[in-house]
C-alpha positions in Angstrom: 86.0 90.1 93.5 89.0 90.2 91.1 90.4 93.6 90.9 93.3 95.1 88.8 95.1 98.4 89.5 96.7 100.1 86.3 99.9 101.6 87.5 103.4 101.9 86.5 104.6 101.5 90.1 103.0 99.3 92.7 105.3 100.5 95.4 103.6 103.9 95.6 101.7 104.7 98.8 98.3 104.9 96.8 98.7 101.6 95.2 100.0 99.7 98.4 97.1 101.1 100.3 94.5 100.0 97.7 96.1 96.5 97.6 96.0 96.5 101.3 92.3 97.6 101.6 91.1 95.1 98.9 92.9 92.2 100.5 91.5 93.0 103.8 88.0 92.8 102.4 88.8 89.4 100.8 89.4 90.4 97.3 92.1 89.1 94.7 94.1 92.2 93.5 97.0 92.6 91.1 99.0 95.7 90.0 99.4 95.9 86.1 101.7 98.1 84.3 99.6 99.4 81.4 102.7 100.1 79.2 103.5 96.3 79.5 100.0 95.5 78.1 99.2 94.8 74.5 95.8 94.3 72.9 94.1 92.3 70.3 91.4 94.6 68.8 89.1 91.9 67.7 85.4 92.7 67.5 84.6 89.0 68.0 87.0 88.5 70.8 89.0 91.3 72.2 92.0 90.5 74.4 94.5 92.0 76.7 97.9 90.4 76.9 100.4 91.1 79.7 104.0 90.1 79.9 103.4 86.8 77.8 100.0 85.9 79.2 96.4 86.7 78.2 94.6 88.3 81.1 91.4 87.0 82.4 88.5 89.0 83.0 88.6 91.3 86.1 85.6 92.4 87.7 87.0 95.9 88.4 89.9 98.0 87.2 91.3 100.9 89.4 93.2 103.3 87.1 96.2 105.1 88.6 97.5 106.3 85.3 100.1 109.1 85.3 99.6 112.1 83.0 102.7 111.1 81.0 101.0 108.0 79.7 97.4 109.2 79.5 97.0 108.2 75.8 98.1 104.5 76.1 97.0 104.1 79.5 93.4 105.1 78.7 93.5 102.9 75.6 94.4 100.0 77.8 91.5 100.9 80.2 89.1 101.1 77.3 90.0 97.5 76.4 89.3 96.4 80.1 86.0 98.3 79.7 85.2 96.3 76.4 85.8 93.0 78.3 83.2 94.0 80.9 85.4 95.2 83.8 84.1 98.1 85.9 86.4 101.1 85.9 86.8 103.2 88.9 86.8 106.3 86.6 86.2 105.5 83.0 88.6 106.2 80.4 86.5 108.9 78.7 86.3 110.8 82.2 90.0 110.7 82.6 90.8 112.0 79.3 88.2 114.7 79.8 89.8 115.7 83.2 93.4 115.7 81.8 92.5 118.1 79.1 92.7 121.4 81.3 91.0 123.6 78.7 88.0 121.1 78.1 87.6 120.5 81.8 87.4 124.1 82.6 85.0 124.7 79.8 82.7 122.0 81.0 82.9 123.3 84.4 82.0 126.8 83.2 79.1 125.6 81.2 77.6 124.1 84.4 78.0 127.5 86.2 80.7 126.2 88.5 82.8 129.4 89.7 86.3 129.4 88.5 89.3 131.9 88.5 89.1 134.1 85.5 91.0 132.1 82.9 92.4 132.9 79.5 93.6 130.3 77.0 95.9 131.0 74.1 98.6 129.4 71.9 100.4 132.2 70.0 98.7 135.4 71.1 99.4 138.4 68.7 98.5 140.9 71.4 100.1 139.6 74.9 99.0 142.8 76.5 95.3 142.1 75.6 95.4 138.6 77.0 96.7 139.8 80.3 94.0 142.3 80.6 91.5 139.6 79.8 92.2 138.1 83.4 92.4 141.5 85.1 96.0 142.2 84.7 99.0 141.4 87.0 99.7 139.6 89.2 98.6 136.6 87.5 99.4 132.8 87.1 100.6 131.4 83.7 100.2 127.7 83.3 101.4 125.0 80.7 98.3 123.1 79.8 100.4 119.8 79.9 101.8 120.5 83.4 101.1 118.5 86.5 102.0 118.8 90.3 102.7 122.4 90.0 105.2 122.0 87.1 104.9 124.4 84.4 103.1 127.0 86.8 104.5 130.4 87.2 103.3 133.5 89.1 104.0 136.7 87.3 103.8 139.5 89.9 104.2 142.4 87.4 102.9 143.1 83.9 106.4 143.0 82.6 107.0 139.6 84.1 103.8 138.2 82.8 104.7 139.4 79.2 108.2 137.7 79.6 106.7 134.5 80.9 104.0 134.3 78.2 106.5 135.0 75.5 108.7 132.5 76.8 106.0 129.7 76.8 104.9 130.9 73.4 108.5 130.0 72.2 107.9 126.5 73.5 105.0 126.0 70.9 102.8 125.2 73.9 99.2 126.0 75.0 98.9 128.5 77.7 96.4 129.2 80.5 96.6 132.5 82.0 94.6 132.9 85.3 93.8 135.5 87.7 95.9 135.3 91.0 93.6 134.8 94.0 95.6 137.0 96.6 93.4 136.4 99.5 94.0 132.6 99.3 97.5 133.3 100.4 99.2 130.3 99.0 96.7 127.7 100.2 93.8 125.7 98.7 91.3 123.1 99.9 91.7 119.6 98.4 88.4 117.9 98.5 88.4 114.0 97.9 85.2 112.9 96.2 84.2 109.2 96.1 81.0 108.2 94.5 79.3 111.7 94.6 80.4 112.3 98.2 83.2 114.5 99.7 84.8 111.8 102.0 87.6 114.0 103.1 89.0 117.5 103.0 92.4 118.9 103.6 93.8 122.4 103.4 97.2 122.6 101.8 99.6 125.5 102.5 102.6 126.5 100.3 105.9 126.7 101.9 107.4 130.3 102.6 108.2 132.1 99.4 106.2 129.7 97.3 102.6 130.0 96.0 102.0 126.6 94.7 100.3 124.4 97.5 101.3 121.1 96.1 102.6 118.6 98.7 105.1 117.3 96.1 106.6 120.9 96.2 107.0 121.1 100.0 103.5 122.3 101.0 102.0 121.3 104.3 98.4 120.0 105.0 95.9 120.1 107.8 92.6 118.6 108.2 89.9 121.4 107.5 86.1 121.8 107.8 84.3 122.7 104.6 81.3 124.8 104.0 78.1 123.4 102.5 78.7 125.5 99.3 82.4 124.1 99.1 81.1 120.6 99.4 78.4 121.1 96.9 80.8 122.7 94.3 83.4 119.8 94.7 80.7 117.0 94.1 79.3 119.0 91.1 82.8 119.4 89.6 83.4 115.6 89.9 80.1 114.7 88.4 80.4 117.3 85.6 83.6 115.5 84.3 82.2 112.0 85.1 84.6 110.9 87.8 83.8 108.4 90.4 86.8 109.4 92.4 88.4 113.0 92.1 90.5 115.4 94.0 88.9 118.8 93.6 91.0 121.7 94.4 89.2 124.9 95.7 90.5 128.3 96.3 88.7 130.3 99.0 88.3 133.8 97.4 86.3 136.8 98.7 83.5 136.2 96.1 83.2 132.4 97.2 84.9 129.1 96.6 86.5 128.7 93.0 87.4 125.5 91.4 91.2 125.5 90.4 91.5 121.9 89.2 90.0 118.5 89.2 92.5 115.6 89.5 91.3 112.3 88.1 93.9 110.4 90.0 94.3 112.0 93.3 97.1 110.7 95.7 95.9 109.2 98.9 99.0 109.6 101.2 98.5 113.4 102.1 94.8 112.9 102.6 94.9 109.8 104.7 97.9 110.9 106.9 96.4 114.3 107.5 92.7 113.1 108.2 93.5 109.5 109.5 90.6 108.3 107.3 90.6 105.2 105.3 90.1 106.7 101.8 91.4 103.4 100.2 88.9 101.3 102.1 86.1 103.7 100.8 87.3 103.4 97.2 87.1 99.6 97.4 83.7 99.7 99.3 82.4 101.8 96.3 83.6 99.2 93.8 81.9 96.5 95.8 78.7 98.5 95.3 79.3 99.2 91.6 81.4 96.4 90.2 78.8 93.7 90.5 78.1 91.3 87.7 75.9 92.7 84.9 76.9 96.2 85.6 77.0 98.5 82.5 79.1 101.8 81.9 77.3 105.0 82.4 78.5 106.3 79.1 78.6 103.2 77.2 82.3 103.5 76.3 
C-alpha cells in the first residue's frame, strides 16, 4: 500500500514509529507537511500539490494534525478523502473531537458519564456558574487549550471567581468542571484502535501538580482496566467517529468518567510504558480498511 502521514514534523516519535511499522510490513510511506500542500478544488479533477509537484493517489492517510492547524490540516485531509484515500480518522471526526464543547455534548447525549461541566463565554453571574458544577474546588479550562495548557485548578471560590474573570477578559470560551478529588492527580489513558482498547496506562501528575499530562512531567505505568472502563472508552471513540483515539478516564467514586477524547494521541508514552507495538496495530488496521473500493463511513 501507498500511505501518507500528515504531520508538520516527521522526526516526532509517533511519526517515526508509524513509518517504521509501515516499512516493516512492506508498505511505501511518506510524511507530508499539510501546510505545504495546496489544492485545486475542481469538481471534475480535484488535485493536491506539494512543494511543486502534484501528489499521486495514496491508498491511506494517517492524520497527525496538531491542534494549532486543525482548520487547514483537516481541509487537506478532506481533499485526500475526495481523491479516494482511506483516512485513519476522518476529517469530520477530528474536527468533532477538537471542539471540546461539541464532543462533550455528543458524549453526554449517548449517556457517557462525564465530570459535571459548565460552559460559558461572558457569564453575568460567575457565582451561579461555580454553583452549577458543585462549587470549589473546580477546574477551569480554555476550550482551545491542549496538553494541559489553559487548565487551572481553583481550590477556593475566590480563586475560581478570579480565574473565570481573568479568562473572560481574554474573550475566550470557558469550560468549568467539577474537580474529582479522589482521582488524586491521576487518570487512565485508553488507546482505542478500530473499536478495541489496545493499551491502557495510568498517568500520575508530578508532586504539586494536578495535570497528569506526560508533557508536563507526569509519570505513567501500565494498568489493568475494568470491563466498564473498557466499554466506556470504546463507546466514546465510536460516538465521535474516531478509528484511533486516546480516551482519558477519571476514576471517581461514582464510576469512570470520560474527561477528554484525543483524536491524535501520542504513541511514545503508551508504547514505552506497555512495550506494545501500537504503531503496528494502527498499520494493521489500515491494511484491513484501506483496501481498494473502500468508502467512507460518513460520506465526507
